[in-house]
C-alpha positions in Angstrom: -26.0 -15.7 13.8 -22.9 -15.5 12.1 -20.9 -18.8 12.4 -17.2 -19.4 12.6 -16.3 -20.6 9.1 -13.0 -20.1 7.1 -14.1 -20.0 3.4 -18.0 -19.2 2.7 -18.3 -16.2 0.3 -17.2 -16.6 -3.2 -16.3 -13.0 -4.4 -15.2 -12.1 -7.7 -12.9 -8.8 -7.6 -12.7 -6.3 -10.4 -10.1 -3.5 -11.2 -12.0 0.1 -11.1 -11.3 2.8 -12.6 -8.5 4.5 -10.7 -9.2 8.0 -9.5 -6.5 9.6 -6.9 -8.1 11.9 -4.1 -11.7 11.9 -5.4 -13.0 13.1 -2.2 -12.8 17.0 -1.3 -14.5 19.0 1.1 -16.9 20.9 -0.9 -19.9 23.1 0.3 -22.7 20.2 -0.5 -23.0 16.7 -1.0 -25.6 14.9 -3.2 -26.4 11.3 -1.6 -28.3 9.0 -4.0 -30.1 5.8 -2.9 -31.0 3.5 -6.1 -34.9 2.8 -5.6 -34.7 -0.4 -8.2 -33.1 -3.7 -9.0 -30.8 -4.5 -11.4 -30.2 -0.8 -12.9 -27.4 -0.8 -15.4 -24.6 1.4 -15.0 -23.6 3.1 -18.3 -20.5 4.9 -19.7 -22.7 7.6 -20.9 -25.5 9.7 -20.2 -28.0 7.2 -22.4 -29.2 3.7 -23.2 -27.0 3.8 -26.4 -24.0 3.9 -24.4 -22.3 0.5 -23.1 -23.0 -1.0 -20.0 -19.6 -0.3 -17.6 -17.9 -3.6 -17.2 -15.5 -5.1 -14.9 -12.2 -6.0 -16.0 -13.9 -9.5 -16.4 -16.2 -8.3 -18.4 -19.4 -8.9 -16.5 -22.0 -5.9 -16.5 -22.1 -3.5 -13.3 -25.5 -3.5 -12.3 -26.9 -1.9 -9.1 -29.9 -2.3 -7.0 -32.1 -1.0 -4.0 -30.8 0.2 -1.5 -27.3 1.0 -2.7 -26.0 3.9 -1.7 -24.1 6.5 -4.2 -22.4 9.7 -4.8 -24.3 12.1 -7.0 -21.6 14.0 -9.5 -23.7 15.6 -12.1 -27.2 15.8 -14.3 -27.5 15.1 -18.4 -30.5 14.9 -19.9 -32.5 12.6 -17.4 -29.3 10.6 -16.4 -27.0 10.9 -13.3 -23.6 10.6 -13.2 -22.7 8.5 -10.1 -19.4 7.4 -8.1 -19.6 4.0 -6.1 -17.6 1.2 -4.7 -18.5 -2.0 -6.5 -17.2 -5.6 -5.7 -14.8 -3.5 -3.6 -13.3 -1.2 -6.1 -14.5 2.5 -7.1 -16.1 3.3 -10.5 -17.9 6.1 -11.9 -20.8 6.0 -14.5 -24.3 7.3 -15.3 -28.1 5.8 -14.3 -31.5 6.8 -15.3 -32.2 9.5 -12.8 -35.9 7.9 -12.1 -33.9 4.9 -10.6 -32.4 7.3 -7.9 -33.3 8.8 -4.9 -31.3 12.0 -4.3 -30.9 14.6 -1.5 -28.2 17.5 -1.2 -27.0 17.8 2.1 -25.0 21.2 3.3 -21.4 20.2 4.7 -20.5 21.5 8.2 -17.0 22.4 8.1 -16.9 22.7 12.1 -17.7 19.1 12.1 -14.9 18.2 10.1 -12.4 20.5 12.0 -13.5 18.3 15.1 -12.6 15.1 13.5 -9.4 16.6 12.4 -8.9 17.3 16.1 -9.8 13.9 17.2 -7.1 12.4 15.2 -8.3 11.8 11.6 -6.3 12.3 9.0 -7.8 14.9 6.4 -8.7 12.0 3.4 -10.8 10.4 6.5 -12.3 13.4 7.6 -13.5 14.7 4.3 -15.6 11.4 3.7 -17.0 11.1 7.2 -18.5 14.4 7.2 -20.4 13.6 4.0 -21.4 10.7 5.9 -22.3 12.9 9.0 -24.3 14.9 7.1 -26.3 12.2 5.4 -26.6 10.5 9.1 -25.9 13.2 11.4 -26.7 10.1 14.7 -23.7 8.1 13.7 -20.6 8.6 15.6 -17.0 8.2 14.2 -14.0 7.5 16.7 -10.4 6.8 15.5 -8.7 3.6 16.3 -5.2 3.9 16.4 -3.2 0.8 15.6 0.3 2.1 16.5 1.6 0.2 13.4 2.4 1.4 9.8 -0.1 0.3 7.0 2.7 -1.4 5.3 4.2 -3.5 8.3 0.5 -4.6 9.0 0.2 -5.6 5.4 3.8 -7.7 5.7 3.0 -9.2 8.9 -0.5 -10.5 7.7 1.0 -11.8 4.1 2.8 -14.2 5.8 2.4 -17.1 5.8 0.6 -16.8 2.6 -2.3 -18.8 3.2 -3.5 -16.8 5.9 -5.4 -14.5 3.6 -7.4 -15.7 0.6 -9.3 -14.2 -2.3 -11.6 -15.8 -4.8 -11.2 -14.2 -8.2 -10.5 -14.7 -11.9 -8.6 -11.4 -12.2 -4.7 -12.8 -11.7 -3.5 -9.2 -11.4 -5.0 -9.4 -7.5 -2.9 -12.7 -6.8 0.3 -13.2 -5.3 3.2 -14.6 -7.7 5.2 -16.0 -4.6 6.7 -18.8 -4.4 4.0 -20.5 -2.1 1.4 -19.1 -4.3 2.5 -19.5 -7.7 4.5 -22.4 -9.2 5.8 -22.9 -13.0 2.9 -20.8 -14.5 0.3 -22.1 -12.1 -1.6 -20.0 -9.5 -2.1 -22.2 -6.5 -5.4 -22.9 -5.0 -5.6 -23.4 -1.4 -9.4 -24.1 -1.4 -11.1 -24.8 -4.8 -11.5 -21.4 -6.3 -9.3 -19.6 -3.5 -5.8 -18.2 -3.9 -3.4 -15.9 -2.2 -3.7 -12.3 -3.1 -0.5 -10.3 -3.8 0.4 -7.6 -1.2 -0.3 -4.8 -2.7 -4.2 -6.4 -3.1 -4.1 -7.3 0.4 -2.9 -3.6 1.3 -5.7 -2.1 -0.8 -8.4 -4.6 1.2 -6.6 -3.4 4.4 -6.6 0.2 3.9 -9.9 1.8 5.7 -10.0 4.9 3.6 -11.2 2.5 0.7 -14.4 1.8 2.4 -15.9 4.6 3.8 -18.8 4.8 2.1 -22.5 5.1 3.4 -23.1 1.4 2.3 -19.8 -0.5 3.6 -19.1 2.0 6.8 -20.5 -1.1 8.7 -17.3 -2.9 8.7 -16.0 -0.6 11.3 -19.6 -0.7 13.4 -18.2 -0.9 17.1 -19.6 -4.0 18.7 -17.9 -3.6 21.6 -19.8 -1.6 24.8 -20.0 2.1 24.4 -20.8 3.7 27.7 -22.3 6.8 26.0 -25.1 4.7 24.8 -28.4 5.2 26.8 -31.5 3.1 27.3 -33.3 5.9 25.1 -30.8 5.2 22.4 -31.5 1.4 22.0 -35.4 2.2 22.5 -35.0 4.1 19.4 -33.9 0.9 17.3 -36.8 -1.5 19.2 -39.5 1.1 18.4 -41.9 -0.3 16.1 -40.9 -3.8 16.6 -42.4 -7.1 18.6 -39.4 -5.5 21.4 -41.1 -2.4 21.6 -42.7 -3.1 25.2 -41.3 -4.8 28.1 -42.0 -8.7 29.8 -41.7 -9.9 33.5 -38.7 -11.6 34.8 -38.2 -12.4 38.6 -41.2 -10.5 39.6 -40.0 -7.1 37.7 -40.6 -5.7 34.6 -37.9 -5.1 32.4 -38.2 -3.3 28.7 -36.1 -5.1 26.0 -34.1 -1.7 25.9 -33.2 -2.0 29.8 -32.3 -5.7 28.9 -29.9 -5.1 25.9 -28.2 -2.1 27.8 -27.7 -4.4 31.2 -26.3 -7.4 29.6 -24.2 -5.5 27.0 -22.6 -3.6 29.6 -21.7 -7.3 31.5 -20.3 -9.0 28.8 -18.9 -5.9 27.0 -20.9 -5.9 23.8 -22.5 -3.1 22.2 -26.3 -2.9 23.5 -27.3 -1.1 19.8 -25.4 -3.7 17.9 -27.4 -6.4 20.3 -30.9 -4.9 19.8 -30.1 -4.2 15.9 -28.5 -8.1 15.6 -31.8 -9.3 16.8 -34.0 -7.6 14.5 -31.7 -8.6 11.6 -32.3 -12.1 12.8 -36.2 -12.1 13.8 -37.3 -9.1 11.9 -39.6 -6.3 12.8 -42.7 -8.7 13.6 -40.2 -11.4 15.3 -40.2 -14.9 13.7 -40.7 -18.3 14.6 -37.5 -19.1 16.7 -38.8 -15.9 19.0 -41.0 -17.8 20.8 -41.0 -21.6 20.7 -42.8 -24.2 22.8 -40.9 -26.7 24.6 -41.7 -30.2 25.2 -41.3 -29.1 29.0 -44.7 -26.7 28.4 -42.3 -23.9 28.6 -41.9 -21.2 26.1 -38.2 -20.7 24.9 -36.6 -17.8 22.8 -33.7 -17.9 20.6 -33.6 -14.5 19.2 -29.7 -14.6 18.0 -30.7 -17.9 16.1 -28.3 -20.1 17.6 -27.9 -23.4 16.2 -30.8 -22.3 13.9 -29.8 -24.5 10.9 -31.4 -27.2 8.6 -32.5 -27.8 5.0 -36.2 -27.0 6.0 -38.1 -24.7 8.1 -39.3 -27.4 10.8 -35.7 -28.5 10.9 -34.3 -25.2 11.6 -36.8 -24.2 14.3 -36.4 -27.8 15.6 -32.6 -27.2 16.2 -33.3 -23.9 17.3 -35.4 -25.1 20.1 -32.9 -27.8 21.0 -30.3 -25.3 21.6 -32.5 -22.6 23.4 -34.0 -25.6 25.8 -29.9 -26.8 26.2 -28.9 -23.1 27.3 -32.5 -22.8 29.4 -33.3 -19.4 27.7 -37.0 -19.8 28.8 -37.2 -16.2 29.4 -36.2 -13.3 27.1 -33.8 -11.8 29.8 -31.9 -15.2 29.9 -31.9 -15.4 25.9 -30.7 -12.1 25.2 -28.0 -12.6 28.0 -27.1 -16.0 26.5 -26.7 -14.5 23.1 -24.6 -11.5 24.2 -22.3 -13.6 25.9 -22.0 -16.0 22.5 -21.3 -12.7 20.6 -18.7 -11.4 23.2 -16.9 -14.8 23.5 -13.6 -14.8 21.8 -13.6 -11.7 19.6 -15.1 -8.7 21.1 -13.4 -9.3 24.6 -9.9 -9.2 22.4 -10.9 -6.0 21.0 -11.8 -7.2 18.1 -15.0 -5.8 18.1 -15.8 -4.9 14.4 -15.7 -6.8 11.4 -12.9 -5.5 10.2 -10.7 -6.5 13.1 -12.3 -9.8 13.2 -10.6 -10.6 10.0 -7.3 -8.2 10.5 -6.3 -8.5 14.0 -4.3 -5.4 14.2 -4.8 -4.6 18.0 -5.7 -7.7 20.1 -3.9 -10.4 21.5 -2.6 -12.9 19.0 -1.8 -10.1 16.6 -2.0 -11.0 13.0 -3.5 -14.3 13.7 -6.9 -15.1 15.8 -8.9 -14.1 13.0 -12.4 -14.6 12.0 -11.8 -15.7 8.4 -9.3 -16.1 5.4 -11.5 -14.2 3.2 -9.8 -10.8 2.7 -13.0 -9.3 0.9 -15.4 -10.7 3.8 -15.3 -7.3 5.8 -16.6 -5.5 2.8 -19.4 -8.0 1.7 -20.8 -8.4 5.1 -20.9 -5.0 5.9 -23.2 -4.4 2.8 -25.4 -7.0 4.2 -25.5 -5.2 7.4 -26.3 -1.7 5.9 -29.1 -3.4 3.7 -30.5 -5.0 6.8 -30.4 -1.6 9.0 -32.1 0.1 6.0 -34.6 -2.2 5.6 -35.8 -2.6 9.1 -35.6 1.4 9.6 -32.8 1.2 11.8 -30.5 3.1 9.5 -30.4 6.2 11.4 -29.5 4.5 15.1 -27.0 6.3 16.7 -24.2 3.6 15.9 -20.6 3.9 16.5 -18.1 3.1 14.3 -14.2 2.6 15.3 -12.3 3.2 12.4 -8.5 2.1 12.0 -6.1 5.0 11.7 -2.3 3.5 10.8 0.7 5.7 11.6 1.7 6.1 8.2 -1.7 7.4 6.3 0.1 9.1 3.1 -1.1 8.6 -0.4 -4.2 6.3 -0.4 -3.5 2.3 -1.9 -5.0 2.0 -5.4 -5.8 -1.7 -6.4 -3.3 -3.3 -8.7 -4.0 -2.1 -12.3 -1.0 -4.4 -13.8 0.4 -7.9 -13.7 2.9 -8.4 -11.1 3.9 -11.7 -12.8 7.8 -11.4 -13.2 8.4 -15.2 -13.3 10.0 -17.5 -16.1 7.4 -20.6 -16.3 9.7 -22.8 -17.9 13.4 -23.0 -18.8 14.7 -25.3 -21.0 18.8 -25.4 -22.2 20.1 -27.8 -25.3 22.5 -30.4 -23.7 22.4 -29.0 -20.5 20.5 -30.9 -17.2 19.7 -27.8 -14.2 20.3 -28.3 -11.0 18.2 -27.7 -8.8 15.2 -29.0 -11.4 13.6 -25.9 -12.4 11.3 -23.8 -10.0 9.8 -20.7 -11.0 10.3 -19.5 -7.3 14.2 -20.7 -7.7 16.4 -17.9 -9.3 19.9 -19.5 -9.5 21.0 -22.9 -11.2 24.1 -24.9 -12.7 24.3 -27.1 -15.5 27.4 -28.6 -17.2 28.1 -29.5 -20.6 30.5 -31.7 -22.8 33.6 -29.9 -24.4 32.4 -30.6 -27.6 29.4 -28.7 -26.8 30.6 -24.9 -27.9 27.0 -23.2 -28.0 23.3 -23.8 -26.3 20.1 -22.7 -27.2 18.3 -21.4 -24.1 14.4 -21.2 -24.2 11.8 -20.3 -21.6 8.0 -19.7 -21.4 6.6 -16.3 -19.3 3.2 -14.7 -19.0 1.5 -13.2 -21.8 1.7 -9.8 -20.1 5.4 -9.9 -19.1 8.8 -9.3 -21.3 12.2 -11.3 -21.3 15.8 -10.9 -21.9 18.5 -13.4 -22.2 16.8 -16.6 -24.3 18.3 -17.4 -27.4 21.4 -19.2 -28.8 24.6 -18.6 -26.5 28.2 -19.3 -27.3 30.4 -20.8 -24.5 34.0 -21.0 -23.5 35.8 -23.4 -21.6 34.9 -23.4 -17.8 32.1 -21.1 -16.3 29.7 -18.9 -18.4 27.2 -17.3 -16.5 24.0 -16.4 -18.1 21.5 -13.9 -16.9 17.9 -13.8 -17.8 15.6 -11.0 -16.5 12.0 -11.0 -16.8 9.7 -7.8 -16.6 6.5 -7.5 -15.3 3.5 -5.6 -16.7 3.9 -3.4 -13.5 7.7 -3.1 -14.4 8.9 -5.2 -11.5 11.8 -7.3 -12.3 13.2 -10.7 -11.5 16.7 -12.1 -12.7 17.4 -15.8 -13.2 21.1 -16.8 -13.5 22.5 -20.1 -14.7 26.0 -21.0 -14.4 26.9 -23.2 -17.5 30.3 -25.1 -17.0 31.6 -26.2 -20.3 34.3 -28.6 -19.7 37.8 -28.6 -20.7 39.3 -30.6 -23.3 40.8 -33.6 -22.5 44.9 -33.6 -22.6 46.2 -35.1 -25.8 42.5 -34.9 -27.3 41.7 -32.2 -29.9 38.0 -31.2 -30.9 36.4 -30.4 -33.9 36.9 -26.7 -32.9 40.4 -27.2 -33.1 40.5 -28.9 -36.3 39.0 -25.8 -38.2 41.2 -23.5 -36.5 44.1 -25.6 -37.7 43.4 -25.1 -41.5 42.8 -21.3 -41.0 38.8 -21.5 -41.5 36.4 -19.8 -39.4 33.2 -21.1 -37.4 30.2 -19.1 -36.9 27.5 -21.0 -35.7 28.6 -24.3 -37.7 29.3 -22.0 -40.9 32.4 -22.2 -42.3 34.1 -19.4 -43.9 37.7 -18.5 -45.1 38.2 -20.8 -47.7 40.3 -20.0 -50.8 37.8 -19.4 -53.9 38.8 -22.3 -56.8 40.1 -24.6 -54.2 39.2 -28.2 -54.8 37.1 -30.5 -52.4 40.1 -33.1 -52.7 42.5 -30.1 -51.4 40.3 -29.2 -48.7 39.9 -32.8 -47.3 43.7 -33.3 -47.6 44.5 -30.0 -46.3 42.5 -30.8 -42.9 43.7 -34.6 -43.1 47.3 -33.7 -42.8 46.6 -31.5 -39.9 44.9 -33.8 -38.1 45.4 -37.2 -38.8 43.1 -38.8 -36.4 39.9 -37.0 -37.9 37.7 -38.7 -40.3 36.3 -36.2 -43.4 33.1 -36.2 -45.5 32.1 -34.0 -47.7 28.5 -33.5 -48.9 26.9 -31.5 -51.8 24.2 -29.2 -51.7 21.8 -32.5 -52.1 23.3 -34.0 -49.4 25.0 -36.6 -51.5 28.9 -37.8 -50.3 31.6 -36.1 -53.0 35.2 -36.3 -53.3 36.3 -34.1 -55.9 35.1 -30.8 -57.8 35.1 -27.1 -56.5 34.6 -26.1 -52.9 31.4 -24.3 -53.3 28.4 -22.6 -51.0 25.7 -24.9 -49.8 27.8 -28.3 -49.2 28.5 -29.6 -45.9 31.6 -31.0 -44.3 31.4 -33.6 -41.8 34.2 -34.1 -39.0 34.3 -37.2 -36.7 36.9 -37.2 -34.1 36.7 -39.0 -30.6 33.5 -40.8 -31.2 32.0 -37.3 -31.8 31.0 -36.2 -35.5 29.5 -32.9 -36.3 28.6 -31.2 -39.7 29.3 -27.9 -41.3 27.9 -25.6 -43.9 30.3 -24.4 -46.5 30.1 -20.7 -47.1 32.3 -19.5 -49.9 32.0 -15.8 -49.6 30.3 -14.0 -53.3 29.2 -17.6 -54.3 25.5 -16.9 -53.8 24.6 -19.8 -56.2 26.7 -22.7 -55.1 28.9 -23.0 -58.0 32.0 -22.5 -56.6 32.9 -19.4 -58.9 32.3 -15.5 -58.4 30.2 -14.7 -62.2 28.0 -12.4 -63.4 25.2 -14.6 -62.2 26.2 -13.9 -58.4 25.8 -10.3 -58.4 22.6 -10.3 -60.5 21.4 -12.7 -57.7 22.0 -10.3 -55.1 20.5 -7.4 -57.3 17.4 -9.5 -57.8 17.1 -10.1 -54.0 17.7 -6.5 -52.8 14.7 -5.5 -55.8 12.3 -8.4 -54.0 12.1 -10.5 -56.8 14.0 -13.8 -55.0 14.6 -15.1 -51.7 17.9 -16.0 -50.7 18.1 -18.4 -47.7 20.5 -20.5 -45.6 24.3 -20.6 -46.5 23.6 -18.7 -50.0 22.6 -15.9 -47.5 25.4 -15.8 -46.0 27.5 -16.0 -48.9 26.0 -12.9 -50.3 26.6 -10.7 -47.3 30.2 -10.1 -48.5 30.9 -7.6 -46.2 29.9 -9.3 -43.0 27.7 -6.5 -41.6 24.5 -8.8 -41.6 22.6 -7.6 -44.3 22.0 -7.7 -48.0 22.2 -4.5 -49.9 24.0 -2.6 -52.6 27.4 -3.1 -51.0 27.6 -6.5 -51.3 26.5 -6.2 -54.9 29.1 -3.7 -55.6 32.0 -6.0 -53.8 31.2 -8.5 -56.1 30.9 -6.7 -59.0 34.4 -4.9 -58.4 35.9 -8.5 -57.6 34.8 -9.6 -61.2 36.0 -6.5 -62.6 39.4 -7.2 -61.2 39.1 -4.0 -59.1 39.8 -6.0 -55.6 41.5 -9.3 -55.3 39.5 -11.1 -52.8 36.0 -11.2 -51.4 37.5 -12.4 -48.0 
């Protein structure tokens, strides 16, 4: 018996080869059943081709009795299309490992499906299944809600649906599911899927195939099912015949039909479920000797748990004795009651609806499990059980959801949706609130002396970001926007409002001092010096205009100096109002730091342009005489023209 468990199936999801509108109604359809175990699916027709990989680099292999669609044949190899771990792939397997049958497709049956309300994509796939399994019945289940709205309602709260996967492209990066670069585990190994991943698993069109249609098997009572239909399921099994109850002879088929009607459970499903649990010959829990001398039956294996065969049988017997199942009729009736309780009576009469409650009471809640892949996984186990028990051609009814907006078929996410900043730091600035990738608006405040900040941050490897780096600040509010673009093109914008305090009345700053003597400041690099000025004259000029400033000038070796030519590579340190700031001296054209402009300066630029030497720091800035951000022939020519007297200044 299936237990009410929340997390049970560890299931990795993989990205498929994306194929749009792959199904078309041809005149024939070839179905294949894999006849061996562990058969590799290859990228081409031969063992010299690689095995098809999932996005997590695991091999795709198929085993009996996997059903696949046959596409073509090449030199003993068959090209197939199949669902693997929920996603569609194509590849090749050796033809010896595939039993193939070609069927003619019935256009009249296709038209009848359209008339019943199935969209064309459903009808195309179901017509192929009908050709393979003509006893199967397909009925549309109209949800009266759009797939998009259903997915949005399922998506919240985030923990209501979970998936176990190492592929982060399938996961949610919403605030409740992702924080500062870490995907939140709601249970060990279990994460929240993205809305697109959830929608993919909710789209019935993705799972209509030979092996997984059983997620839509109707488990509620179907008045069209006859005793003869049930008998076909039981033929050849230990329940083929009859038994005695209350002085009457009952066939097992009649029993399933009777109790199925009473409890609203499909009798074919009840019979097939028993044979899944007991096997065609019956198991030890089918007839057990009780301590009271009676024979008890536990056909559905309720309570049949334990770590050994004897413990399992003992628990199954105790369960049956407690419920008085001393006759096949009572055991079947009790099992039907248990299956009906809670779900089938709430219209949740398929594996799909037991996971995604779209139509019953407690809509979008009252669900059997959180694992969104469970209907897919369990449906294959059901298919395999029916196939191995020779029940696969039984007249099953499949109740398939049809949403109100069945337009373009959903596909599994191909690219990451992660458009989060994972961290954000700003020099000299404390963010409020504390950084969280889910929060997009922040403020911070800096002192007036801080005229620039450096913004750094981290993102997912697949994303791109704009807005990081050095930022100049004006007094007052400075609005900074940082935009992160995910691999799939979606954007998220973070905004930081940085407030630079205004200067206190009567107090000047280093910026004011620099402006007062006509110098220019570019990221702590000072320009505008008169060529040939003495260090002492610069110091005096600054002091004369700003009596409360303390000035120190250092040479390129960081040694304090009081005289000599002002030259590139020196540093000027200004201390004002208990604040000290050091600036780099840049004398335009003085590329070698001697305070003069001579042939050696333009020779140095020429050597740099030819790639013979490197220039960096203040010397690189001094070489850019035309201030275009590049060192090239124009700078060389300008210095040469100055030396020749053709121009009077390089500033």
